[in-house]
N, C-alpha and C positions, 0 to 999 in steps of 0.2 A: 503493500502500500505506500509505504512511505517511498520507495523508487519510484510508483506509478504517479506520486504527487509531484516528485522532482523533475521527471518529464514533461508533466503539464506545465509545470511555472516555467521551465525551459521553452516550450512552445510559445506558452504567449510575451515571454521579451521576444522571441523572434520574429510576431504578430508585431510587437508596439514597435519595434525598431525604425519601417518604415512609416507610422505614424508621428513618431518620434521628430522623424529627418522632415514631415510636410510643416512642423510647426518652425523647424528652425528658418533662419538665425529670428531670435526674438531680441536682440540688437542689433548694434552698429558692427559690422565688418570692418575690420582692420586687414590689409595685404600688404605687408613688411617688404620693400624691395631694399636689396642688400648692396644698392648702386645709388648715384645723385640721381637729380632730374635731369634729363635729357638725354638718360642713357635706352638704350636697346628695352631694357625692361621695365624701364619707367613709362615709357609709353606704350607698351603691352599692358602694365597695370593700368592705366588710368584710361585707354582704349576700352578697357573689359570693365572695368569699376563702375561707370554709370550705367552699362546694359544690366548687370548683376544686379545692381540696385531696385531697379525697377522689378526685376525676375523675384529678388528676395522682398521686396517694402521693404527693407530696412537700407541706411547709410553706407555705401564701402567705402572705407577711408584709407586712400595710403601714405602709408607710413616711410620714410628715405631714411635708410639706415645704414649709410654707407661705412666702408673699409674691412682691412685686415683681409683683404681680397674677397669680401662676400659675408665670411665668415659671423663679421656681428651682427648682421641682420639677420642671420637664418641661424644662431645660435639663440636670439631673442625669438623666434617662433618654436625652437625647441624645450624652450623653457616654459610656453605661456601656460602651458596646463590650461588651455583653454580654445574650444572648436570654434570660436569667433575671430580668433587670429591664425591667418594663411599668410604664406612667404610664397615669393615667386621667384626661386633659385635656378642655379645654373651650373654648368659641370665643375669649376672649378671647388667653392666648396661643400657639391655632394660627393664628387665622384673622384676628384683627385687630391682634397684634402688628408683623406686616412693616408693616403700614401707621400705625403709631401714633411707633414707635421708630427711630432711626437708625441704631441698632445691637442686635445682641442675640448673646449668650451661643449661642445657635445658630440652625438655618434651618430651620423645621418642615418645609419642603416637602423637604431633602434630608437631614434626621440623623434624622427621625420616620417612620416608618409605620402610618398607620390601619390598626386591625384591625376593631372593632366599634364602632358607635355605640351606645350601652348604653340612654341616655334623652333625651326631648326633651322640654322644659316650658316654659310660657309664664312671660314675669317677670309680677310682681305689682307694683302701684302700693300703696304702704302708706304711711301716714300716722301721727304720735303722737297720741295723742287729747288733748295738749294743743295740737292743729293744730285751729280750728274748722271741717272741712271735712268734708264725708260724701258727695259727690261728685267726681269730675274738676272738673267747671265751680266746684264752690266754691273747690276748691284752687287753681285758677289766678287767680279773683280773687283769693282772699287773698292768693297769694305776688306776684302783682303790686304790690300794697300795701304788702307789706313794702322796699320800696324796696332791694331787693339782700342783705335778712340773711336770709333763706331759707339752709339749706342741706341736702346731702343724703349717705346713706353709700351705700359699693358695697362691693361683695366685694374691691375692689384697682382700680387703675389698668388701663384698657383693658378691662375685663369687659364681659360683656352691660349686668350691671346699670348701669355705669358708661355707656358709648355710651346704652342705651334713654334714660336720664335726660335726658343731651344733646339728643340727639334730641328729646326732649317739651319740653326749653326752647326748642331753636331753631323748633317747630314752635307751639308758646301763645303764644311771647313774653316770658315772664319770666324771673326772675335766681335763679342758686342756687349756693350754693360749695360746690364736692365736698369731699366727708372719705373718703379711700381707709382700709379696713380688711383687716387679714390674712385672708379669708374671710367669710363670710354671718353666722356666730353673734355676733360679736363687731358686724359691722354691723345686724344687727336689732337685739340688744341696747342701741346709739347711739340708735337710734328708740323704743324700747320706753324709756327713760330720759330722754327729750325731749333728748339732746344732740344728733339731730340732728332735723329736720321730717319727712325723707320718706325714701324708698328703694324703687330698685326692685330685685326680687331674686325667687326662685327660694320656691317656698311653705315648705318643709319649717322655715326657721328662723326661718319668723313666725309659725308656729302656736301655739307655747307663750306667747308673748304676747298672742295673740288671745284666746285662753280665759281669760288672765287679762286682758284688754281694755285692755289697754298701747297697742295700737294699732288701726288702723283700714283694712280693707283696701277701695280704692276701686275699682277694674279692673285686669284683664287684659290681657298686652301679644300673643295671641294671635290669630289670625284670628276663629275661632271660639272658645266656651267651654267649657273642657276639664270633663269630666265631675264631677271632685272637686272643683271652682271654679263650678260653673253658675250661684250665684243673684250673681254677677261679672260686669260688663258687662264686654265689649271696650272696647280703647280707642277703637276704630272706632265704636262705640256711642256713646261719651260724645264724640264731635265730633272725635277725632284718626286718622283712619284709616292718616295717616303713619306713627304711631306704632307699626310691628308689629314682637315679634321675640321669636325662640325660643333660651332657653339651652340648649345641646345639650352631653353628656357623654359620653366614650368612652374605650378600651383603645387605647391607643400601645406601640409596640416600639421598639426602637433600629433605626436603619437598616444595613443588614446580616442583620438577621435572616432566615434559611433562608425562603423563601415556605412551604415545610410546615409549618413550626412556626407562622406566622402561620394560618396554614389551621387547624390542629390547635386553634390559642387561639379561632379562631373559631367553629368547631363546638361546642367545649365551653363556650363564652360563650355562644353560642345558646342553647346548651340548659337552660343555670343560668339565665337569662331567661324562661325558659318555664315554669318550675318555678312553680306554681300560689301557692305560699308567699312566693315574692319575687316574683311581680307585684301579689299584694295587698301587699305590705309598702311596694312603693315608689308605687304608686297609692294608695294610703292618704297618704304624703306629696305627692301631688300629682304624680309625676314619672312619665310618658308612656315605656313598656319601646317602644323600638325594635326593636333585633336587626339581622340584615340580615348581607350580605356584608361583605369589606375593600371590596370595590369599590363598591358603596354608601356605606358610610361616606368613600373619598376625592370620589367626586360631590357628597356632600351640602356636604363642606366646600368643594371649589371653589367652586361658587355660592355660597357665603356671603362669600367671598372678593370673588366677582364682586359683590356687592350689598352686602357694607358698605365697602369701597377706597373708590367714589368719595363713600359717605355720609362717612366717615371724613375725609378732603379736604374736602369741601363745607364742613363743620362746622369745619375747622381744627385740629384738635386733634394737638398732639405732644406727646408725651411723651420724656424724656431716662433 
């Protein structure tokens, strides 16, 4: 009898989850962006927040918490213990950090739940127009001749931008000093102003300076040319097939968030990402909409960790 009662209670709990999800959210939802205003993550969060707010009947507030290569923001989500706090994460603080840092304030695997991959996009190799190179081959020749005096910017330690350039350096055999910034806007500005010679990052922060002829784009790090950057060769076409990377973004919830709530956020986010206006706005910025299930996102993260863990170990990159 007692066992039968336990089964009945479990069944009632299972039935209650969807009903609970229907009442969520009961207050304002905060989306933590671990990079600064103007970054690609910030753009995605703000595009989605207005539409999610209408679907949920509650305010959706974007909170920028940049720093430490995205780990400050993601730690805030991991420690929130509140299913009304979400975060939009990316490769660095999720898939790369466990291999780069001896100690972290959170465990991406245990403390965060993947909800949905929002976008995936190629990194773009960009150089200051002060650099006399118009192709990848010319850049490598120039960099080798500088005897270690080249520098490059990234949106933070352990970011996809950082690791892609380190991989490129290793494959091409040149030296360059890494200058990390808190997000892509200041990292892009550093190249435009000539404070940094080059960078690898996603396109949105680079486009204004391209129009002002302050930077020059040389190649993309994806296996194929994205439609929005179809005039740029891939790194493989430029002679470096081993330099392939994608920067992805996605929504995460704190561990302990009910499965039904994760499912609701996933379903509503997929609906928003299918909005023609949202897709057009993201694609104009060189961002490819992904979407899919939470399980799809988890598989992508697992594959990313399996691929980049050995690369980080081989390159010998360790951060404190």
